[in-house]
Biopython code that builds the backbone (N, CA, C, O; Angstrom):
import numpy as np
from Bio.PDB.StructureBuilder import StructureBuilder

atoms = [
    (1, "MET", "N", (2.738, 10.159, 2.970)),
    (1, "MET", "CA", (1.317, 10.170, 2.752)),
    (1, "MET", "C", (0.958, 9.101, 1.717)),
    (1, "MET", "O", (1.616, 8.979, 0.683)),
    (2, "LEU", "N", (-0.088, 8.332, 2.007)),
    (2, "LEU", "CA", (-0.575, 7.334, 1.060)),
    (2, "LEU", "C", (-1.480, 7.991, 0.025)),
    (2, "LEU", "O", (-2.237, 8.911, 0.334)),
    (3, "ARG", "N", (-1.389, 7.502, -1.204)),
    (3, "ARG", "CA", (-2.251, 8.012, -2.280)),
    (3, "ARG", "C", (-3.066, 6.862, -2.833)),
    (3, "ARG", "O", (-2.527, 5.820, -3.207)),
    (4, "GLY", "N", (-4.395, 7.067, -2.882)),
    (4, "GLY", "CA", (-5.268, 6.020, -3.385)),
    (4, "GLY", "C", (-6.397, 6.573, -4.227)),
    (4, "GLY", "O", (-6.617, 7.782, -4.300)),
    (5, "ILE", "N", (-7.104, 5.655, -4.860)),
    (5, "ILE", "CA", (-8.248, 6.019, -5.687)),
    (5, "ILE", "C", (-9.414, 5.080, -5.413)),
    (5, "ILE", "O", (-9.243, 3.983, -4.881)),
    (6, "ASP", "N", (-10.595, 5.537, -5.787)),
    (6, "ASP", "CA", (-11.840, 4.775, -5.695)),
    (6, "ASP", "C", (-12.313, 4.577, -7.130)),
    (6, "ASP", "O", (-12.477, 5.553, -7.862)),
    (7, "VAL", "N", (-12.534, 3.332, -7.543)),
    (7, "VAL", "CA", (-12.920, 3.075, -8.924)),
    (7, "VAL", "C", (-14.126, 2.143, -9.015)),
    (7, "VAL", "O", (-14.414, 1.360, -8.110)),
    (8, "SER", "N", (-14.811, 2.264, -10.139)),
    (8, "SER", "CA", (-15.934, 1.385, -10.463)),
    (8, "SER", "C", (-16.064, 1.334, -11.978)),
    (8, "SER", "O", (-15.239, 1.898, -12.696)),
    (9, "ALA", "N", (-17.091, 0.665, -12.458)),
    (9, "ALA", "CA", (-17.336, 0.585, -13.900)),
    (9, "ALA", "C", (-17.509, 1.973, -14.514)),
    (9, "ALA", "O", (-17.265, 2.163, -15.706)),
    (10, "HIS", "N", (-17.927, 2.931, -13.706)),
    (10, "HIS", "CA", (-18.112, 4.293, -14.204)),
    (10, "HIS", "C", (-16.807, 4.903, -14.717)),
    (10, "HIS", "O", (-16.839, 5.847, -15.506)),
    (11, "ASN", "N", (-15.673, 4.379, -14.284)),
    (11, "ASN", "CA", (-14.383, 4.894, -14.731)),
    (11, "ASN", "C", (-13.925, 4.292, -16.057)),
    (11, "ASN", "O", (-12.929, 4.734, -16.629)),
    (12, "GLY", "N", (-14.645, 3.292, -16.543)),
    (12, "GLY", "CA", (-14.275, 2.657, -17.810)),
    (12, "GLY", "C", (-12.994, 1.847, -17.670)),
    (12, "GLY", "O", (-12.618, 1.442, -16.570)),
    (13, "LEU", "N", (-12.337, 1.617, -18.788)),
    (13, "LEU", "CA", (-11.083, 0.854, -18.786)),
    (13, "LEU", "C", (-9.971, 1.686, -18.168)),
    (13, "LEU", "O", (-9.795, 2.859, -18.499)),
    (14, "ILE", "N", (-9.234, 1.070, -17.280)),
    (14, "ILE", "CA", (-8.172, 1.768, -16.552)),
    (14, "ILE", "C", (-6.824, 1.172, -16.943)),
    (14, "ILE", "O", (-6.660, -0.047, -16.984)),
    (15, "ASP", "N", (-5.881, 2.031, -17.224)),
    (15, "ASP", "CA", (-4.499, 1.618, -17.471)),
    (15, "ASP", "C", (-3.822, 1.560, -16.101)),
    (15, "ASP", "O", (-3.312, 2.566, -15.608)),
    (16, "TRP", "N", (-3.824, 0.390, -15.501)),
    (16, "TRP", "CA", (-3.350, 0.252, -14.122)),
    (16, "TRP", "C", (-1.857, 0.532, -13.981)),
    (16, "TRP", "O", (-1.422, 1.004, -12.930)),
    (17, "GLN", "N", (-1.069, 0.255, -15.004)),
    (17, "GLN", "CA", (0.355, 0.581, -14.903)),
    (17, "GLN", "C", (0.541, 2.092, -14.875)),
    (17, "GLN", "O", (1.413, 2.590, -14.162)),
    (18, "ALA", "N", (-0.260, 2.830, -15.637)),
    (18, "ALA", "CA", (-0.189, 4.295, -15.611)),
    (18, "ALA", "C", (-0.620, 4.823, -14.244)),
    (18, "ALA", "O", (-0.073, 5.811, -13.754)),
    (19, "VAL", "N", (-1.601, 4.163, -13.634)),
    (19, "VAL", "CA", (-2.042, 4.547, -12.288)),
    (19, "VAL", "C", (-0.888, 4.355, -11.314)),
    (19, "VAL", "O", (-0.595, 5.237, -10.507)),
    (20, "LYS", "N", (-0.238, 3.206, -11.392)),
    (20, "LYS", "CA", (0.914, 2.921, -10.530)),
    (20, "LYS", "C", (2.036, 3.934, -10.769)),
    (20, "LYS", "O", (2.640, 4.437, -9.821)),
    (21, "ASP", "N", (2.308, 4.226, -12.038)),
    (21, "ASP", "CA", (3.369, 5.172, -12.383)),
    (21, "ASP", "C", (3.061, 6.588, -11.889)),
    (21, "ASP", "O", (3.973, 7.392, -11.696)),
    (22, "ALA", "N", (1.785, 6.887, -11.687)),
    (22, "ALA", "CA", (1.374, 8.204, -11.181)),
    (22, "ALA", "C", (1.507, 8.301, -9.661)),
    (22, "ALA", "O", (1.215, 9.344, -9.077)),
    (23, "GLY", "N", (1.946, 7.218, -9.025)),
    (23, "GLY", "CA", (2.185, 7.247, -7.587)),
    (23, "GLY", "C", (1.029, 6.756, -6.734)),
    (23, "GLY", "O", (1.050, 6.913, -5.513)),
    (24, "ILE", "N", (0.029, 6.170, -7.355)),
    (24, "ILE", "CA", (-1.099, 5.626, -6.593)),
    (24, "ILE", "C", (-0.659, 4.314, -5.954)),
    (24, "ILE", "O", (-0.111, 3.434, -6.618)),
    (25, "GLN", "N", (-0.911, 4.202, -4.641)),
    (25, "GLN", "CA", (-0.467, 3.031, -3.891)),
    (25, "GLN", "C", (-1.576, 2.038, -3.585)),
    (25, "GLN", "O", (-1.310, 0.858, -3.357)),
    (26, "PHE", "N", (-2.835, 2.515, -3.579)),
    (26, "PHE", "CA", (-3.935, 1.599, -3.297)),
    (26, "PHE", "C", (-5.182, 2.037, -4.056)),
    (26, "PHE", "O", (-5.335, 3.198, -4.436)),
    (27, "ALA", "N", (-6.068, 1.061, -4.263)),
    (27, "ALA", "CA", (-7.342, 1.325, -4.920)),
    (27, "ALA", "C", (-8.455, 0.671, -4.117)),
    (27, "ALA", "O", (-8.343, -0.480, -3.695)),
    (28, "ILE", "N", (-9.518, 1.417, -3.914)),
    (28, "ILE", "CA", (-10.736, 0.877, -3.328)),
    (28, "ILE", "C", (-11.665, 0.640, -4.509)),
    (28, "ILE", "O", (-12.050, 1.582, -5.203)),
    (29, "ILE", "N", (-12.023, -0.612, -4.734)),
    (29, "ILE", "CA", (-12.729, -1.017, -5.940)),
    (29, "ILE", "C", (-14.157, -1.435, -5.599)),
    (29, "ILE", "O", (-14.384, -2.256, -4.711)),
    (30, "ARG", "N", (-15.116, -0.853, -6.324)),
    (30, "ARG", "CA", (-16.509, -1.221, -6.079)),
    (30, "ARG", "C", (-16.729, -2.642, -6.564)),
    (30, "ARG", "O", (-16.432, -2.976, -7.711)),
    (31, "ALA", "N", (-17.258, -3.481, -5.667)),
    (31, "ALA", "CA", (-17.597, -4.855, -6.024)),
    (31, "ALA", "C", (-18.996, -4.921, -6.631)),
    (31, "ALA", "O", (-19.274, -5.794, -7.453)),
    (32, "GLY", "N", (-19.871, -4.010, -6.235)),
    (32, "GLY", "CA", (-21.227, -4.007, -6.758)),
    (32, "GLY", "C", (-22.135, -3.139, -5.914)),
    (32, "GLY", "O", (-21.682, -2.263, -5.178)),
    (33, "TYR", "N", (-23.432, -3.400, -6.036)),
    (33, "TYR", "CA", (-24.438, -2.617, -5.320)),
    (33, "TYR", "C", (-25.702, -3.458, -5.201)),
    (33, "TYR", "O", (-25.877, -4.431, -5.934)),
    (34, "GLY", "N", (-26.571, -3.088, -4.288)),
    (34, "GLY", "CA", (-27.846, -3.783, -4.163)),
    (34, "GLY", "C", (-27.716, -5.163, -3.557)),
    (34, "GLY", "O", (-26.706, -5.493, -2.936)),
    (35, "ASN", "N", (-28.772, -5.982, -3.748)),
    (35, "ASN", "CA", (-28.797, -7.270, -3.058)),
    (35, "ASN", "C", (-28.846, -8.483, -3.981)),
    (35, "ASN", "O", (-29.219, -9.574, -3.548)),
    (36, "ASP", "N", (-28.475, -8.307, -5.241)),
    (36, "ASP", "CA", (-28.535, -9.422, -6.172)),
    (36, "ASP", "C", (-27.191, -9.561, -6.888)),
    (36, "ASP", "O", (-26.540, -8.567, -7.212)),
    (37, "ILE", "N", (-26.795, -10.792, -7.124)),
    (37, "ILE", "CA", (-25.508, -11.061, -7.766)),
    (37, "ILE", "C", (-25.416, -10.396, -9.145)),
    (37, "ILE", "O", (-24.317, -10.110, -9.622)),
    (38, "SER", "N", (-26.549, -10.153, -9.777)),
    (38, "SER", "CA", (-26.542, -9.496, -11.083)),
    (38, "SER", "C", (-26.099, -8.038, -10.987)),
    (38, "SER", "O", (-25.864, -7.392, -12.008)),
    (39, "GLN", "N", (-25.987, -7.518, -9.765)),
    (39, "GLN", "CA", (-25.563, -6.136, -9.564)),
    (39, "GLN", "C", (-24.070, -6.019, -9.253)),
    (39, "GLN", "O", (-23.591, -4.989, -8.779)),
    (40, "LYS", "N", (-23.358, -7.099, -9.534)),
    (40, "LYS", "CA", (-21.892, -7.051, -9.439)),
    (40, "LYS", "C", (-21.390, -5.983, -10.395)),
    (40, "LYS", "O", (-21.896, -5.873, -11.511)),
    (41, "ASP", "N", (-20.409, -5.197, -9.984)),
    (41, "ASP", "CA", (-19.838, -4.173, -10.854)),
    (41, "ASP", "C", (-19.263, -4.852, -12.094)),
    (41, "ASP", "O", (-18.502, -5.814, -11.991)),
    (42, "LEU", "N", (-19.631, -4.347, -13.248)),
    (42, "LEU", "CA", (-19.228, -4.972, -14.505)),
    (42, "LEU", "C", (-17.718, -5.012, -14.716)),
    (42, "LEU", "O", (-17.226, -5.857, -15.464)),
    (43, "PHE", "N", (-16.981, -4.118, -14.074)),
    (43, "PHE", "CA", (-15.534, -4.067, -14.229)),
    (43, "PHE", "C", (-14.795, -4.566, -12.979)),
    (43, "PHE", "O", (-13.578, -4.409, -12.880)),
    (44, "PHE", "N", (-15.518, -5.161, -12.030)),
    (44, "PHE", "CA", (-14.875, -5.563, -10.776)),
    (44, "PHE", "C", (-13.695, -6.501, -11.002)),
    (44, "PHE", "O", (-12.589, -6.224, -10.537)),
    (45, "ASP", "N", (-13.915, -7.600, -11.706)),
    (45, "ASP", "CA", (-12.825, -8.565, -11.899)),
    (45, "ASP", "C", (-11.669, -7.939, -12.669)),
    (45, "ASP", "O", (-10.506, -8.141, -12.319)),
    (46, "ARG", "N", (-11.981, -7.190, -13.703)),
    (46, "ARG", "CA", (-10.942, -6.528, -14.502)),
    (46, "ARG", "C", (-10.136, -5.572, -13.618)),
    (46, "ARG", "O", (-8.908, -5.535, -13.702)),
    (47, "ASN", "N", (-10.822, -4.803, -12.775)),
    (47, "ASN", "CA", (-10.119, -3.848, -11.914)),
    (47, "ASN", "C", (-9.295, -4.547, -10.837)),
    (47, "ASN", "O", (-8.178, -4.119, -10.543)),
    (48, "MET", "N", (-9.818, -5.597, -10.257)),
    (48, "MET", "CA", (-9.049, -6.332, -9.249)),
    (48, "MET", "C", (-7.782, -6.921, -9.859)),
    (48, "MET", "O", (-6.696, -6.802, -9.290)),
    (49, "GLN", "N", (-7.924, -7.543, -10.997)),
    (49, "GLN", "CA", (-6.763, -8.161, -11.649)),
    (49, "GLN", "C", (-5.766, -7.113, -12.121)),
    (49, "GLN", "O", (-4.559, -7.282, -11.953)),
    (50, "GLY", "N", (-6.263, -6.037, -12.707)),
    (50, "GLY", "CA", (-5.375, -4.995, -13.204)),
    (50, "GLY", "C", (-4.588, -4.328, -12.092)),
    (50, "GLY", "O", (-3.383, -4.110, -12.217)),
    (51, "ALA", "N", (-5.273, -4.004, -11.004)),
    (51, "ALA", "CA", (-4.604, -3.344, -9.877)),
    (51, "ALA", "C", (-3.568, -4.265, -9.241)),
    (51, "ALA", "O", (-2.433, -3.851, -9.003)),
    (52, "THR", "N", (-3.946, -5.496, -8.966)),
    (52, "THR", "CA", (-2.995, -6.400, -8.309)),
    (52, "THR", "C", (-1.828, -6.739, -9.220)),
    (52, "THR", "O", (-0.696, -6.861, -8.752)),
    (53, "ASN", "N", (-2.086, -6.894, -10.521)),
    (53, "ASN", "CA", (-0.989, -7.162, -11.461)),
    (53, "ASN", "C", (-0.004, -6.001, -11.518)),
    (53, "ASN", "O", (1.185, -6.205, -11.761)),
    (54, "ALA", "N", (-0.493, -4.786, -11.295)),
    (54, "ALA", "CA", (0.370, -3.606, -11.307)),
    (54, "ALA", "C", (1.058, -3.383, -9.956)),
    (54, "ALA", "O", (1.871, -2.469, -9.818)),
    (55, "GLY", "N", (0.737, -4.208, -8.969)),
    (55, "GLY", "CA", (1.350, -4.066, -7.649)),
    (55, "GLY", "C", (0.675, -3.026, -6.777)),
    (55, "GLY", "O", (1.297, -2.482, -5.864)),
    (56, "ILE", "N", (-0.586, -2.745, -7.044)),
    (56, "ILE", "CA", (-1.349, -1.780, -6.258)),
    (56, "ILE", "C", (-2.174, -2.542, -5.228)),
    (56, "ILE", "O", (-2.871, -3.495, -5.578)),
    (57, "SER", "N", (-2.103, -2.139, -3.981)),
    (57, "SER", "CA", (-2.912, -2.762, -2.935)),
    (57, "SER", "C", (-4.380, -2.456, -3.186)),
    (57, "SER", "O", (-4.720, -1.383, -3.684)),
    (58, "VAL", "N", (-5.250, -3.399, -2.841)),
    (58, "VAL", "CA", (-6.671, -3.230, -3.110)),
    (58, "VAL", "C", (-7.530, -3.429, -1.863)),
    (58, "VAL", "O", (-7.173, -4.156, -0.936)),
    (59, "GLY", "N", (-8.662, -2.760, -1.882)),
    (59, "GLY", "CA", (-9.744, -2.956, -0.939)),
    (59, "GLY", "C", (-11.016, -2.879, -1.754)),
    (59, "GLY", "O", (-10.992, -2.426, -2.898)),
    (60, "VAL", "N", (-12.125, -3.313, -1.187)),
    (60, "VAL", "CA", (-13.375, -3.285, -1.936)),
    (60, "VAL", "C", (-14.471, -2.609, -1.119)),
    (60, "VAL", "O", (-14.388, -2.492, 0.104)),
    (61, "TYR", "N", (-15.506, -2.167, -1.846)),
    (61, "TYR", "CA", (-16.707, -1.677, -1.172)),
    (61, "TYR", "C", (-17.927, -2.126, -1.942)),
    (61, "TYR", "O", (-17.854, -2.441, -3.129)),
    (62, "TRP", "N", (-19.042, -2.150, -1.249)),
    (62, "TRP", "CA", (-20.331, -2.508, -1.828)),
    (62, "TRP", "C", (-21.256, -1.334, -1.602)),
    (62, "TRP", "O", (-21.514, -0.956, -0.459)),
    (63, "PHE", "N", (-21.764, -0.747, -2.687)),
    (63, "PHE", "CA", (-22.664, 0.397, -2.563)),
    (63, "PHE", "C", (-24.009, -0.118, -2.081)),
    (63, "PHE", "O", (-24.646, -0.926, -2.758)),
    (64, "SER", "N", (-24.441, 0.339, -0.929)),
    (64, "SER", "CA", (-25.635, -0.204, -0.280)),
    (64, "SER", "C", (-26.885, 0.639, -0.511)),
    (64, "SER", "O", (-26.857, 1.869, -0.463)),
    (65, "TYR", "N", (-27.976, -0.072, -0.762)),
    (65, "TYR", "CA", (-29.305, 0.527, -0.838)),
    (65, "TYR", "C", (-30.198, 0.003, 0.280)),
    (65, "TYR", "O", (-31.404, 0.252, 0.281)),
    (66, "ALA", "N", (-29.616, -0.718, 1.229)),
    (66, "ALA", "CA", (-30.392, -1.368, 2.278)),
    (66, "ALA", "C", (-31.170, -0.357, 3.122)),
    (66, "ALA", "O", (-30.672, 0.714, 3.471)),
    (67, "THR", "N", (-32.409, -0.737, 3.434)),
    (67, "THR", "CA", (-33.258, 0.095, 4.293)),
    (67, "THR", "C", (-33.716, -0.666, 5.529)),
    (67, "THR", "O", (-34.519, -0.166, 6.317)),
    (68, "SER", "N", (-33.196, -1.880, 5.690)),
    (68, "SER", "CA", (-33.558, -2.683, 6.854)),
    (68, "SER", "C", (-32.414, -3.649, 7.153)),
    (68, "SER", "O", (-31.518, -3.849, 6.333)),
    (69, "THR", "N", (-32.464, -4.233, 8.326)),
    (69, "THR", "CA", (-31.436, -5.212, 8.693)),
    (69, "THR", "C", (-31.440, -6.405, 7.744)),
    (69, "THR", "O", (-30.369, -6.820, 7.300)),
    (70, "PRO", "N", (-32.605, -6.975, 7.413)),
    (70, "PRO", "CA", (-32.581, -8.093, 6.452)),
    (70, "PRO", "C", (-32.004, -7.697, 5.091)),
    (70, "PRO", "O", (-31.278, -8.478, 4.475)),
    (71, "ASP", "N", (-32.323, -6.488, 4.619)),
    (71, "ASP", "CA", (-31.747, -6.017, 3.354)),
    (71, "ASP", "C", (-30.228, -5.925, 3.450)),
    (71, "ASP", "O", (-29.521, -6.349, 2.535)),
    (72, "SER", "N", (-29.724, -5.377, 4.548)),
    (72, "SER", "CA", (-28.278, -5.219, 4.698)),
    (72, "SER", "C", (-27.588, -6.578, 4.796)),
    (72, "SER", "O", (-26.476, -6.744, 4.293)),
    (73, "GLU", "N", (-28.233, -7.543, 5.436)),
    (73, "GLU", "CA", (-27.653, -8.877, 5.533)),
    (73, "GLU", "C", (-27.590, -9.544, 4.156)),
    (73, "GLU", "O", (-26.608, -10.215, 3.839)),
    (74, "LYS", "N", (-28.619, -9.364, 3.347)),
    (74, "LYS", "CA", (-28.620, -9.919, 1.990)),
    (74, "LYS", "C", (-27.515, -9.267, 1.146)),
    (74, "LYS", "O", (-26.807, -9.949, 0.405)),
    (75, "GLU", "N", (-27.377, -7.952, 1.265)),
    (75, "GLU", "CA", (-26.311, -7.266, 0.532)),
    (75, "GLU", "C", (-24.942, -7.756, 0.966)),
    (75, "GLU", "O", (-24.065, -7.967, 0.128)),
    (76, "ALA", "N", (-24.749, -7.939, 2.264)),
    (76, "ALA", "CA", (-23.456, -8.409, 2.766)),
    (76, "ALA", "C", (-23.144, -9.805, 2.227)),
    (76, "ALA", "O", (-22.005, -10.077, 1.850)),
    (77, "GLU", "N", (-24.128, -10.682, 2.187)),
    (77, "GLU", "CA", (-23.915, -12.030, 1.657)),
    (77, "GLU", "C", (-23.578, -11.982, 0.168)),
    (77, "GLU", "O", (-22.707, -12.715, -0.301)),
    (78, "THR", "N", (-24.266, -11.125, -0.562)),
    (78, "THR", "CA", (-23.989, -10.994, -1.992)),
    (78, "THR", "C", (-22.576, -10.480, -2.208)),
    (78, "THR", "O", (-21.855, -10.988, -3.068)),
    (79, "CYS", "N", (-22.175, -9.485, -1.442)),
    (79, "CYS", "CA", (-20.815, -8.952, -1.546)),
    (79, "CYS", "C", (-19.789, -10.039, -1.237)),
    (79, "CYS", "O", (-18.796, -10.173, -1.952)),
    (80, "LYS", "N", (-20.020, -10.809, -0.188)),
    (80, "LYS", "CA", (-19.088, -11.874, 0.162)),
    (80, "LYS", "C", (-18.925, -12.876, -0.976)),
    (80, "LYS", "O", (-17.825, -13.374, -1.217)),
    (81, "THR", "N", (-20.020, -13.169, -1.675)),
    (81, "THR", "CA", (-19.962, -14.090, -2.809)),
    (81, "THR", "C", (-19.106, -13.513, -3.934)),
    (81, "THR", "O", (-18.284, -14.214, -4.524)),
    (82, "VAL", "N", (-19.307, -12.237, -4.219)),
    (82, "VAL", "CA", (-18.575, -11.577, -5.312)),
    (82, "VAL", "C", (-17.080, -11.510, -5.018)),
    (82, "VAL", "O", (-16.266, -11.740, -5.913)),
    (83, "ILE", "N", (-16.710, -11.200, -3.791)),
    (83, "ILE", "CA", (-15.287, -11.014, -3.473)),
    (83, "ILE", "C", (-14.572, -12.294, -3.064)),
    (83, "ILE", "O", (-13.352, -12.284, -2.896)),
    (84, "ALA", "N", (-15.299, -13.393, -2.900)),
    (84, "ALA", "CA", (-14.696, -14.654, -2.438)),
    (84, "ALA", "C", (-13.464, -15.086, -3.229)),
    (84, "ALA", "O", (-12.497, -15.549, -2.624)),
    (85, "PRO", "N", (-13.459, -14.954, -4.555)),
    (85, "PRO", "CA", (-12.251, -15.386, -5.294)),
    (85, "PRO", "C", (-11.004, -14.558, -4.962)),
    (85, "PRO", "O", (-9.889, -14.958, -5.297)),
    (86, "TYR", "N", (-11.185, -13.423, -4.314)),
    (86, "TYR", "CA", (-10.063, -12.527, -4.012)),
    (86, "TYR", "C", (-9.737, -12.473, -2.530)),
    (86, "TYR", "O", (-9.022, -11.572, -2.091)),
    (87, "LYS", "N", (-10.241, -13.405, -1.762)),
    (87, "LYS", "CA", (-10.114, -13.325, -0.303)),
    (87, "LYS", "C", (-8.662, -13.291, 0.177)),
    (87, "LYS", "O", (-8.395, -12.803, 1.275)),
    (88, "ASP", "N", (-7.744, -13.784, -0.600)),
    (88, "ASP", "CA", (-6.333, -13.768, -0.198)),
    (88, "ASP", "C", (-5.614, -12.495, -0.606)),
    (88, "ASP", "O", (-4.423, -12.348, -0.330)),
    (89, "GLN", "N", (-6.309, -11.574, -1.255)),
    (89, "GLN", "CA", (-5.684, -10.334, -1.691)),
    (89, "GLN", "C", (-6.129, -9.216, -0.802)),
    (89, "GLN", "O", (-5.717, -8.072, -0.995)),
]
sb = StructureBuilder()
sb.init_structure("model")
sb.init_model(0)
sb.init_chain("A")
sb.init_seg("    ")
for serial, (resi, resn, name, xyz) in enumerate(atoms, 1):
    if name == "N":
        sb.init_residue(resn, " ", resi, " ")
    sb.init_atom(name, np.array(xyz, "f"), 0.0, 1.0, " ", f" {name:<3s}", serial, name[0])
structure = sb.get_structure()
């Protein structure tokens, strides 16, 4: 059975080695929310780097507030911008 966690800035600073030592194999990390780059999760980069440095597989999600197709497209573009530096992970 795979064991994973979902994290965001709401979790504060995470000791990723302790997470790995607890048997967690993957983390789904919030990249942000809404449709503006200013809504990037404040701990996204820290969490991506910490998890990957600890050898934990990562995935991302974008918390959506979209109420229309144009809104969802804007959110998707914003998310793509935020996660672009990690596209190989």
